[in-house]
Each structure stands twice: as C-alpha cells, then as structure tokens.
N, C-alpha and C positions, 0 to 999 in steps of 0.2 A: 628734495630735502635730505634724502639719505646721504648724499655726498657731504652736506653740511654737517649732519650729526656725526658722521665718521671723522670729519676733520676736527670737530669739537672734542671728541673722545681722545684723539691723538694728542691734541694740545694739552688736555688735562694730564695725560700720562707724562708728557715731557715737562710739565710744570711751568708752562709759559704764562698761564693766567695768574693774576694776583688774587690772593684771598681765598680761592676755592669756590665751591658752590654757595650761592647767596642765600638759599632758602633753609640753611641749617640742616638739610637732610630730611625735613618734615614733609616736603611736597612730593607728589607723585606725578608722573605723566598722566594727562587726561585719560588715556586709554586704560590705565591701571586703577582709576579711581572707582570706589564703590558707589554705585548709583541705585541701590536697592531701596532707598528711603522713599517716603511718600512725597511726591512733588506736586500734589494737587490739593494743598490745604491752605491757600492764601486767606488771610483774615483782613477784611475790608471794613468791618463795622466801626472802626475807630475814626473813619472819615466822616466829617460833617461839612458840607459845602458852605455853611454860613461862617465857619471859623477860618482863621488865617494861619494858625500855628498848631502843629501836631507833634507829639512825642511818641517815638517808636522804640520798643524795648525787646521785641522777640523776632525770631526768624519768620514766623507766620505773618506778622505785621509787615515786615520788609517785602515778603512775597506779595502781600496785599497791595503794597505800593506799586509794584510792577504791574499787577493786574489792573489797578485803577488807571495808571498812566497808559498802558498798552490798549486800553479800551476807550481812551479819549479824555480822561481827567488830567489836565496839564499842570495843575498847582501853580498857575501864574500868580505872582505876588503873594504866594503862600510859602511858609517855611516848615520843613520837616526836620525835627531834631532827633538825633540818636541818643536815647536815654541810658542804654547799657551797652557793654561789649556784646556782640551777637556772633554766634557761630552758625554758619550755614552747613547743615549736615543731613538734610533731607533730600538728597539727589541734586540733579543738575539745576543750575541757576538760569532763570529766564531773564535776560537783560531788561533793564528799565528803559522803555522806549521802543515803539513798534515802527518798523519801516513799512509804509503802505505803498511805496512806489513799486512799479513793475519795470523800471528801467533796466537795461542790460548791465552786466557787470562793469564794462569799460566806462559807461557813462554815469554810474551811480554816484561816485564821489562828487563830481561837479553838479549833478542834478540835485542831490540832497542838500548841498550848500546853498544852491539857488532857490530851493523850494522847501526850506526848513518849516515854514508855517503850515505846510500841507501834511506834515507827519505827526504822529502821536508821540510827542516827546515830553519829558519833564522840563518845565519852564519856570520852576521856582528856585528856592534856596534849600540845599541839603546841608545842614549843619551837623557834622559828626560829633561836635561837642567834646572833642578829645577822646572819643571812644573808638573801638575797632570793630571791623567786620572781617571775620576770618573764614576760610574754607570755600570761597566762591569758586565754583567749578563750572566751566562752560566748554563743551566739546562739540563745536559746530564748524568743522573745517571746510564746509562747503558754503558757508554764509559769511557775508560782510558785516561790519559794524558790530563787533562782539566785545563785551566787557561787562563790568558791573552795570554801567549804563551803555546803551547802544550809541547814542548821540546826545551831547549836551549842547543845545542851541543857544542863540544869542541872549536870551533872557535868563538862562540858568546859571547858577553858581554852586560851587562846592567848597566847603572850608572845614578845617579842623577834623580831618578824617584819616583813619588808618585802615588800609586794606591789607590783610596779612594772609600769607599762605594760600594764595589763589593759584588756580590753574585755568588759563583761558586759551582756547584754541579756536581760531577762526580762519577765514580766507584772506580778505583785505580789510584794512582799517580795524586793527585789533590792539587792545590795550587793557591793562588791569582795571583802570578807572572807567575808560570809555574808548570805543573805537574812534570816534571823532568828537573833538571839543571845538566848537565854533561860537564862543561866547563873547559878549561885550562886557560882561561882568568880570571882576577880579576873582580868579581861582587862587586860594591861599591855604598853606599849611596842610598839604595832602601828602601822605606817605604810603608807599606800597612795597610789598615783597611777594615774590612768587615766580611763576613761570608763564611766559606768553609765547605763543607759537602761531605764526601766520605766514602769508606770502609777502604782500607789499603793504607798506605803511603800518609798521608794527613797532610798538613801544612799551616800556615797562609801565608807564602811566597812561599814555594815549597813543593811538596809532598816528593820528594827525591832530595837531594843536593849532588853533587860531584864536588869539586873544592875549590876555595878560595873566601871568602866574608868578607868585612869589612863594618861596619856601615849598617848592614841589620836589619831592625826593622819591627815589625808587632804588631798591636793592634787589634786583631780579635777574633771572636768566631769560634772555630774549632771543628767539629764533625767527628768522625771516629771510626774504630774498632781496627786495629793493626797498630802500628807505627804512632802515632798521636802527633803532636807538635805545639806549638804556632808559631814557625818560620819554622821549617822543621820536617816532619814526620820521615825521615830517613837520617842520615848523613853518606855518603859513606866513606869507609876506606881511609885514607890518606888525607881527606879533612881538611880545616882550616877555623874556624869561629872566627872572632875577632871583638871586640867592637860592639857587636850586642845585641839586646834585643827583648823581646816579653811580651805582656800583654794581658788582656782580659780573656777568658775562654776556656779551653781545655777539651773536654769530649771524652773518648774512652773506650776501653776494655783492651788491652794489649800493653805494651810499650808506655806509655802516659807521655809526659813531657811538662812543661811550655814553654820551648824553643825548645827542640828536643825530639822526641819520642824514637829513638834508635840511638846511636853513636857507630860506629864500627871501629875496626882494624886500629890503629894508627891515627885516626882522632883526632883533637885537638880543644878545645874550650878555648879561652882566653878572658879575660877582658869583659865578657858578663854577662847578668842578665835576670831574668824573674820575673814578678810580677803577672803572670797568676794564676787564680784559676784552679785547676786540679782535675779531677775525672776519675777514671778508676777501673779496677779489679785487674790486676797483673802488676808488674813492673811500678809503678806510682811515678813520682818525680816532685818536684817543678821546677827543671831546666831540667833534663833529665830522661826519664823513665828507660832506660837500657843503661849501658856503657859496651861495650865489647872491651877490649884492647885499650881504648881511654884515652886521657888526658883531664882534666879540670883544668885550672889554673886561679887564680885571678877572680873568678866569684861568683855570689850569687843568691839566690832565696828568695822571700818574700811572695809568694802566699800560700794560704791554700791548702792542699793536702788530698784527701780522696780516699781510695781504699779498697781492701780486703787483698791481700798478696803482700809482697815486696813493701812497701810504705815508701818513704823518703822525708824529706823536701827539699833536693837537688837532690838526685838520688834514684830511686826505687831499682835497683839491679845493682851490678857490677860483671862482669865475665871476664875470660881470665887470661893470665899469666903476663900481663904488664900494667894494668890500673893505672893511677895516678890521685888522687884528691888532689890538693895542693892549699893552700891559698884560701879557700872557706868558705862560711857560709850560714846558712838558718835561717830565722826568722818566717816563717809561721807555722800554726798549722797543725799537721799531725795526721791522724786517720785511723784505719783499723782494721783488725782481727789478722793477723799473720805476723811476721817479719816487724815491724813498728819502724822506727827510726827518730830522729829529723833531722839528716843529710842524712843517708843512711838506706834504709830498710833492705837490705841483701847483704852480700858478700858471695855467695854460695860456691866459691872455684876456683881452677885453678890458684894457686899462683906461684911465682918464686921459684927457688931452695933455699935450705938452705944456699948455698954459697952467693946468692944474697941478702939475707935478712938483712945482717949486715948494708947495705947502701941503701936499697931500701924499700920504703914505699908506700902502696896503698893510705893511707890517711895521710896527714901531714898538720900541721898549719891550722886547720879548727875548726869551732865551730857551735853549734846549740843552739837556745834559745826558739823556739816555743813549745807550748804544744804538748805532744805526748800521744796518747791513743790507746790501742789495747788489745786483749785478750791473746795473747801468743807471746813470743819472741819479747819483746818490750824493746827499749833502748833509753836513752836520746840522744845518738849520732848515734849508730848503733843498729838496731833491732836484726839481726841474723848474726853471723860471725863465722869464723873458730877458735873459742876460744880454742878448743882442739887440734888445729894444730898451736900453737904458734901465735895466732891472735895478741897478744900484740906487736909482732915484726913487724907487718904490719901497725901499727899506730904510729904516732910520734907527740907529742905536740898538741893533739886535745882534745877539751873540750866541755862540755855541761852544761847548767844552771840547777841545780837541782830544783830550785824554780819555774821557768817558765815552764820547761818541765814536772814537776810533776813526775820525774823519779829519781832513786837513785842507779842504777846499777854501780858496781865498779869492774868488772871482766875482764877488758881488752878491753872492747868495747868503751872506751872513759873515760876521766877523769872528774869526777863531781866537779863543783865549784858553789859557791853561786853567787847571783846577784852582790853583792859588789865585790867579787873576779873577776868576769867576766868583770868588768869595771876598773881593775887595770892592767897597763902594765906589772908589774912584774909577773903576773900570767902566761903570755904567753912566756915561756922560749924559747930563741933562735928564736923568730919571728923577721922578718926584719921590724922594725918600722921606718927605715930611708927611704926606697924606696917603700915597698909594703903596709905595714899597717900603720894606724894612730889611735890614740885614743884621744877623746876629749869629755867632758860632753855635748857639744852642737851639736855633730854630731852623728847620728845613735843611739840616746838615750843613749849615753855613752859607748856603746859596740864598739869593734874594727871595723874599716871601711877600705875599700880598697881605697888607694890613687888615683888609676886610675880613679875613678868615681867622684872625687872632682874637 
C-alpha cells in the first residue's frame, strides 16, 4: 500500500484529482485517531423482545445494538429508528454483526454468502430517519468484513441514513456502511463521507454489494488493491444500482472505478454518475473499472482517470458475451500507457454471435470529450477493441471530440467529430432527445446531457 499512497500524494500535488479531499479536512487516518474514550459502555436495556420497533438516540444505545446483535439477537422483522444525530466519540467502533465462521481468508467471502443464516447478523430494518451517525472509527487491518455493519444479509435493509466523517480500515470486504451487503430488500437513500482503507473489495459505501439500491451516495477517499470503488468495490451478478453517485478519490491497483470497481454478470447500473478522481494500474475507469456481462444505462463520469493498461473515462475494460453500455458519456481526462480510451479503455473480446450482431451493440449512443493520452492502443472513444473481428458492428452512433481528446482515429472505434459538431443535435443520429437526452448551450457546456439529472 505504500506505493499506492505515494502515488496518491503525487497526484494531489500535480492537481490531477477533481475537487480535492472529500472529507473537508475533518477526518484523520485511523492510526492518528484518539481512542482513549470508554469503549465498554453499551446500553441494552432499551430492548424488549416483545416489541417490534425501537428508537435509538445515543451512542451508548447504538453500541448496545452492536452488543445485542453480536450476541445473537438478530432483530428479524423488527425496526430500529435513529431518533437523533449521533456522534461516535468513545473509542473504536465494533461493527454490528459477528462473524462466527473459522473459514480461511481465501474462502470467507463465498462461505459467508453461502452460510449467512449461521452468523450473528442484523436481519431487521435500520431506519436512519434522515439523521446522521458521525465519527465511526474502525482500525482492524487484519480482519475482514469491516464497516458500521460487518454484513447486511438478505433479510436486512437500511434507509434514510447519513454516515459522516468515518474512518474504516480493514483487510478484505471493507466499506463505510458495511463490508458486505447481500440483501433481498431495497437499500435506499444512504449517504456516506469519510475514508475507507483495505486490500480487496473496498468501497465508500460497501466492499461488496449484492441486491438493489436506489439513491446510494458516497463522497469518500477509498484506498485498496483489487476491486476498489467510490461506492462499491464489487457489484454482485444480478444486482441493481439506480440513481446513485460517488465522488472524492479512489486509489487502487486492479479493477478500480469512480463508482464501482467491478460489475459482474447481469448486474445493472442506471441513472448514476461519478465525479471521483481515479488512480490504478489495470482496468481503471471513471465510473466502473471492469464490466463483465453487465449493463450501464443513462450514466456518466466526469473525474480524471490515470492508470497503466485498460484505462477509460467511463469504463476501463469490458468482457463477456452480453455487456451493454448505452446512453453514457465521459468528460474527464484519461491517461496511461496501453489501451487508453476517452470512454472505454479496452473491449478485449467474448462477444455475441454473428446472428446477434445485427441488432445488438456493446456501446450505443455514447460519447467522450476529455483529453486522452497514452503510448499505444489509444483512442478518442475506445483504446483497444476487436477491430479485426467486426468491431464496427458492436458500436452504434457513438462519438468523440477530436479537438478536446487530441485523438483522430477513424477505424471503427468511434466516430470523430469537432467541438462544433458535438454541440449540434443533428450530429447524434437516432438519439432520443425527447426522453433520454437534451442539448442546450447553457447546460453541460453545450454538449448533450442526460435529462434524468436535470
């Protein structure tokens, strides 16, 4: 991680990040946090097993919730309501939810998901009631599943909650809200700000997310190695992410994204955006680091992206037989060494059959306008693609700005247009300017914008 932190500092000095530090200067690294307070004062006498709804208003009651859950009270079909803004200032936070498995580190993720019923997790509803919890501090760099919650299993849900000024350090599966969310319930209207630091599967809100979320937002600084994202490090197959966003800074090595590190197998991202500055080595994207058979619709990224290989303003790399990137755009500057694109760094392969290609497109109705710089396989829209395998049939009505990207490729990886042309509706043939897109000289610097965000 020392190499990553050094790179992050260099980038801050050079001014490549957008916006600066996301925590407003109020957060500290976990190692610098004061932990002298009393951490052994949980209050549990508010709990009555005959009731189904509880209101919590103090830190000691919140710590009591962790104590109850970690000792086996799961709150199934019960609701906990946050009655006041709560500041956590009495030492290190113990995550809500105890891991009772003794499985080895490499097997823990799959084992926990397959054996959720065997663990002491919160299985009810946590309603933040529009209130905030600030100052959560966790410093467990040798332990997995770290966050305000350790794991949110399939029966649990969280809504209307703000987590502010947190510092969470863990090993794998690390996030501000939870290390792992694997819920069948809708997670909605959850916002987080702070610092998250881990190895693999690290995100501003959750390290790994499986389920559905709407209005999930994080403005955080996130450090990790593999599967690192401003909101989620890893989006489980079949998951849905809607009307969500991330900002701040994301620094990792492999599969690093401003919103999601890696999105898998029929997962879908709709109406979402990232303004994060992103740094990594391979599969690095302004919105998503790597997409494997997932969809991205009506979404965009504006942050600057820097990496080495497979680096894109929106997505670093796309794999699989059925990914779709439709109605998207990227405006941030993108730089690296090989396979660098204004929208997508690389589409290495694994495409649909010839029969499908007449009506099926990987990238459609999308554009890029940020500067693009690299040593080889560099493109205004796509850096590296299956040009020799009919790449042009996998693109539809997608463009890049030749002037702002400083690129001029015209070999099927995207259609080059001038700045003037990129601000004219007639350039974007067959785009839906009635419901999806809009264009105005006073919005988005005159370039097409997505109506859902206006």
